[in-house]
Steps between C-alpha positions, in 0.01 A plus 500: 500500500846580367671827577760683294765379747414135445501561123855633524601167654321312221683711241829425673425127520408491130797720404286768333729774370405860580652612169293248306181607679570868431579429133179300450295752699627788287414316177149416618445853637605653166255281307218577741570872495474509122170309507358718779598814308306358206193494722491136607322421826701487822267227624565295186876545548482376859288199404743418219800520735341270759390263223859488376628416848248215517588377153875505568443319831313223319733476203819490705361304794581761762154555645622505862737787424222689317264445795759633745574795272134594454426461873788735579381749239146484639622560855700802385206644303262450790744673736541795262124525448440493878742792547357694202145470630596635840534163666129421471379150427204504266 
């Protein structure tokens, strides 16, 4: 499973710009915030975001990068969840 540290190396190898990521993140976050304020489902928003990652990976033939990215995100979420739940495995 990928960690955030290994993802940083992947970003460096692929020359992913921090400024570009922040710019795109801010645009996506603004759109989502507006939709969530309108009462859209958080679950639907998360499914749509993951679906977009999968679609982009297929369309632009960068599935390996998307797999590494999602594995790193999953590891980070699992770590956060473990800490939030008092370090208990359920």
